[in-house]
N, C-alpha and C positions, 0 to 999 in steps of 0.2 A: 438391687438398687436401680435397675433400669428405669429410666424416665422419672425418677424421683428428684426433687430439688434438694440441694445440699447446702448447708451453711458451714463454712470453715471459720474457726475461731482461733485467733492468735493474739499474743500480747502486743506485737509490733509488726508492722509491715514497712520495711525500709526500702530496699531496692526492688522488691517484688519478685525476685528470682525464685525463692523457695515456694512462695505462694503460687506463682504461675506454674511451677512444676507439679504442685499438688492438683491444681485445676486441670492441667493436661492429663494427669493420671486418672482423675475422676471421669473426664470426658472419654477416655479410653474404655471406661467401664459403662459407657452409655447412660450416664446420669442425665437428669434434666438440667435445669439452671443451677449455676453455682454462685453463691453469695459469700461475701467475706465480711466479718466483723472483727474489729481489733480495738485495743485500748489506745495504742499510740500509732496514728496513721502518718508516719514520716513521709512516705511516698517520694523519695528523692530521685533525682535524675529522670530516667525513663521508666520508672516503676509503673505508672499508669498504662503506658504503651504495652509493656510486657503483660500486664494483667488483662488488658483488653484483647490482645492477640491470643491469649490462652482461652478466651471465651468467658470472662467474668461477666456476670449478670448485674452485680451491684456490690458496692462496698460502703460500709458505715464504720465510724470510729467515734471515740470520745473527743472532748476538747482539750485533752492534755497537751496535744500538739494541734493547734487550730489549722484545719484544712477545710475545703469545701465539703468533705465527706464527714465532718464532725457533726454528728447528729445527737449525741448524748453528752450532757454536761456533768462533770464530776464535782462542780462547785458545791452543790448542796451536801454531798457526802463529806467533802473536806470541811465545810463550815460546821457540820455536826461534830467533827472531831476536835475542834478547838474550843 
């Protein structure tokens, strides 16, 4: 995995603690950049700071919880269900 970019996928990023630990563990294994994608980007309190300190390269989420990282809309999917 050395120097390879990694994408971590999770349903929700709230405080960033678990994700920042995962990013740290990956960097200990000499991966390249680490990106995060999630369904619910809560990003409460100092979550962004934790992730940035861990070396996060980028984060994207859906608009189930609107944040500046919300890049994917779930509205079309939900509209198709009704």
